[in-house]
BALOBA-1460 file (C-alpha; in Angstrom, 3 decimals):
// residues 76
<rec num="1" residu="m" x="45.996" y="24.025" z="32.141"/>
<rec num="2" residu="n" x="42.718" y="23.503" z="34.047"/>
<rec num="3" residu="i" x="40.842" y="25.466" z="31.404"/>
<rec num="4" residu="n" x="41.968" y="23.082" z="28.670"/>
<rec num="5" residu="f" x="40.799" y="20.036" z="30.616"/>
<rec num="6" residu="e" x="37.480" y="21.685" z="31.373"/>
<rec num="7" residu="l" x="37.092" y="22.625" z="27.714"/>
<rec num="8" residu="f" x="37.858" y="19.047" z="26.640"/>
<rec num="9" residu="d" x="35.402" y="17.711" z="29.214"/>
<rec num="10" residu="a" x="32.700" y="20.076" z="27.949"/>
<rec num="11" residu="c" x="33.421" y="19.071" z="24.345"/>
<rec num="12" residu="y" x="33.230" y="15.364" z="25.214"/>
<rec num="13" residu="m" x="29.988" y="15.920" z="27.063"/>
<rec num="14" residu="l" x="28.438" y="17.840" z="24.171"/>
<rec num="15" residu="a" x="29.652" y="15.227" z="21.688"/>
<rec num="16" residu="g" x="28.086" y="12.522" z="23.845"/>
<rec num="17" residu="f" x="24.777" y="14.376" z="23.923"/>
<rec num="18" residu="f" x="24.768" y="14.854" z="20.149"/>
<rec num="19" residu="i" x="25.640" y="11.219" z="19.521"/>
<rec num="20" residu="g" x="22.875" y="10.175" z="21.909"/>
<rec num="21" residu="i" x="20.376" y="12.390" z="20.119"/>
<rec num="22" residu="v" x="21.382" y="11.058" z="16.696"/>
<rec num="23" residu="l" x="21.146" y="7.450" z="17.881"/>
<rec num="24" residu="s" x="17.741" y="8.165" z="19.406"/>
<rec num="25" residu="f" x="16.460" y="9.586" z="16.118"/>
<rec num="26" residu="i" x="17.733" y="6.537" z="14.234"/>
<rec num="27" residu="y" x="16.053" y="4.210" z="16.740"/>
<rec num="28" residu="i" x="12.773" y="6.138" z="16.537"/>
<rec num="29" residu="a" x="12.870" y="6.049" z="12.722"/>
<rec num="30" residu="n" x="13.316" y="2.267" z="12.795"/>
<rec num="31" residu="l" x="10.420" y="1.911" z="15.226"/>
<rec num="32" residu="k" x="8.192" y="3.970" z="12.939"/>
<rec num="33" residu="k" x="9.066" y="1.721" z="9.985"/>
<rec num="34" residu="e" x="8.249" y="-1.374" z="12.015"/>
<rec num="35" residu="m" x="4.950" y="0.156" z="13.115"/>
<rec num="36" residu="k" x="4.002" y="0.858" z="9.498"/>
<rec num="37" residu="l" x="4.801" y="-2.728" z="8.508"/>
<rec num="38" residu="l" x="2.788" y="-4.148" z="11.388"/>
<rec num="39" residu="k" x="-0.107" y="-1.843" z="10.570"/>
<rec num="40" residu="r" x="-0.121" y="-3.051" z="6.954"/>
<rec num="41" residu="q" x="-0.059" y="-6.681" z="8.067"/>
<rec num="42" residu="y" x="-2.948" y="-6.060" z="10.450"/>
<rec num="43" residu="e" x="-4.974" y="-4.350" z="7.730"/>
<rec num="44" residu="k" x="-4.368" y="-7.256" z="5.342"/>
<rec num="45" residu="k" x="-5.471" y="-9.770" z="7.972"/>
<rec num="46" residu="s" x="-8.588" y="-7.815" z="8.867"/>
<rec num="47" residu="i" x="-9.548" y="-7.457" z="5.201"/>
<rec num="48" residu="g" x="-9.086" y="-11.212" z="4.725"/>
<rec num="49" residu="a" x="-11.250" y="-11.928" z="7.770"/>
<rec num="50" residu="d" x="-14.004" y="-9.650" z="6.460"/>
<rec num="51" residu="d" x="-13.797" y="-11.332" z="3.076"/>
<rec num="52" residu="s" x="-14.079" y="-14.850" z="4.501"/>
<rec num="53" residu="s" x="-17.053" y="-13.941" z="6.713"/>
<rec num="54" residu="l" x="-18.763" y="-12.422" z="3.690"/>
<rec num="55" residu="r" x="-18.196" y="-15.650" z="1.745"/>
<rec num="56" residu="v" x="-19.717" y="-17.692" z="4.565"/>
<rec num="57" residu="k" x="-22.824" y="-15.499" z="4.609"/>
<rec num="58" residu="t" x="-23.158" y="-15.803" z="0.839"/>
<rec num="59" residu="l" x="-22.908" y="-19.588" z="1.010"/>
<rec num="60" residu="e" x="-25.475" y="-19.728" z="3.821"/>
<rec num="61" residu="n" x="-27.908" y="-17.694" z="1.717"/>
<rec num="62" residu="k" x="-27.367" y="-20.020" z="-1.245"/>
<rec num="63" residu="i" x="-28.045" y="-23.053" z="0.940"/>
<rec num="64" residu="k" x="-31.289" y="-21.520" z="2.215"/>
<rec num="65" residu="t" x="-32.373" y="-20.782" z="-1.337"/>
<rec num="66" residu="l" x="-31.611" y="-24.345" z="-2.426"/>
<rec num="67" residu="e" x="-33.471" y="-25.768" z="0.595"/>
<rec num="68" residu="t" x="-36.593" y="-23.753" z="-0.193"/>
<rec num="69" residu="a" x="-36.407" y="-24.797" z="-3.844"/>
<rec num="70" residu="l" x="-36.045" y="-28.447" z="-2.829"/>
<rec num="71" residu="k" x="-39.048" y="-28.212" z="-0.487"/>
<rec num="72" residu="k" x="-41.144" y="-26.745" z="-3.286"/>
<rec num="73" residu="q" x="-40.101" y="-29.535" z="-5.618"/>
<rec num="74" residu="m" x="-40.882" y="-32.187" z="-3.003"/>
<rec num="75" residu="e" x="-44.389" y="-30.772" z="-2.492"/>
<rec num="76" residu="e" x="-45.264" y="-30.905" z="-6.186"/>
């Protein structure tokens, strides 16, 4: 009779370990998906920031060009 209880205990323990492992893999898979989504969002934001800074530089160069043209016109 003791052997049956010990066998059941061992089976319950092994089942608990396997369920824990499966749940851990599911949790890790969800974390990896979330990391990919966050990485994409970060890349989109950084690309947008680079784009806006490039636009500002372009506008500054245009303003300088217009200022020099205006000075030349004022001198003539």
